[in-house]
C-alpha positions in Angstrom: -0.2 0.0 0.0 1.2 3.5 -0.5 0.2 6.7 -0.6 -0.3 9.4 -4.2 2.6 12.0 -2.7 0.5 13.9 -6.2 -2.2 14.1 -8.4 -1.6 11.6 -10.5 -0.9 12.3 -14.1 -1.9 11.2 -17.2 0.5 11.2 -20.6 -1.3 13.2 -23.0 0.1 11.0 -25.9 0.3 6.9 -24.0 -2.4 7.7 -22.5 -0.3 6.3 -19.8 -1.0 7.0 -15.8 2.1 7.6 -13.8 1.5 8.0 -9.8 4.0 8.6 -7.4 3.4 6.3 -4.2 5.7 6.7 -1.1 4.0 5.8 3.3 5.0 2.1 1.6 4.6 -0.8 2.9 3.2 -4.3 2.4 1.4 -7.1 3.7 4.2 -9.9 1.8 8.3 -8.8 0.9 9.9 -12.0 0.6 11.7 -10.5 -2.5 12.4 -7.6 0.2 11.8 -4.5 -2.1 10.4 -2.9 0.7 13.4 -0.3 1.7 13.7 0.4 -1.8 10.8 1.9 -2.0 10.4 3.4 2.1 13.2 5.3 1.5 12.1 7.5 -2.2 8.7 6.5 -2.9 8.5 4.7 -5.5 7.0 5.9 -9.3 4.3 3.8 -11.4 2.9 3.9 -14.3 -0.1 2.4 -15.8 -2.4 1.7 -18.5 -5.7 3.4 -18.0 -7.5 -0.5 -18.0 -5.2 -1.5 -14.4 -7.3 1.9 -12.9 -11.2 1.2 -14.3 -11.7 -0.8 -11.4 -11.3 2.5 -9.3 -14.5 4.9 -9.1 -13.8 8.0 -10.8 -10.6 9.5 -11.4 -10.6 12.1 -8.2 -8.9 9.3 -6.4 -6.1 9.6 -7.9 -5.3 13.0 -6.6 -2.3 13.6 -4.0 -3.1 11.7 -0.2 -4.9 8.7 -1.8 -4.3 5.2 -0.4 -4.0 2.5 -3.0 -3.1 -1.0 -2.6 -1.0 -2.5 -5.2 -0.8 -6.0 -6.0 2.4 -7.2 -8.2 3.5 -10.4 -10.1 5.8 -11.2 -8.4 9.5 -9.7 -8.8 8.6 -7.0 -10.7 10.5 -5.5 -13.4 12.3 -1.8 -12.0 14.7 0.9 -12.8 17.3 1.6 -10.0 16.6 5.0 -10.1 15.1 7.3 -7.2 12.5 7.3 -7.1 12.5 3.1 -8.8 10.2 2.8 -11.3 8.0 -0.1 -12.2 6.5 -0.5 -15.4 1.9 -1.5 -15.3 3.7 -5.1 -16.6 4.8 -6.1 -12.4 1.1 -4.7 -11.4 -1.5 -7.2 -11.4 -4.2 -5.4 -9.5 -4.9 -1.6 -7.7 -7.4 -0.3 -5.9 -7.8 1.7 -3.0 -7.1 1.3 0.1 -10.3 0.8 2.4 -10.8 1.1 5.4 -10.5 -2.5 6.5 -7.5 -2.7 4.3 -5.5 -1.3 6.7 -7.1 -1.8 9.6 -6.4 -6.0 8.4 -3.0 -4.2 7.6 -2.1 -2.5 11.2 -3.2 -5.8 12.5 -1.1 -7.9 10.8 1.5 -5.6 12.5 
């Protein structure tokens, strides 16, 4: 899970969506990549189909908590902040109060 650091950006020509997340937490981290994301956040590049389950664009505003499910060890750049392409993201959903509470209980 992460918090949007800024409003999402849409690339006009390609139609891609850029999410910059900070305050990253994880339910599971078998590849031990969480520390990379916690220091500088992570930028995720998605296509519109990957965020179609979000009710409206207003859910992509600064401060919104999102839950992302990655497809195993993601392909990513080693830049600061790391960047992940959409093909490494299996699912994007709003982090509901229930999701947040369940996550906190596991810690």
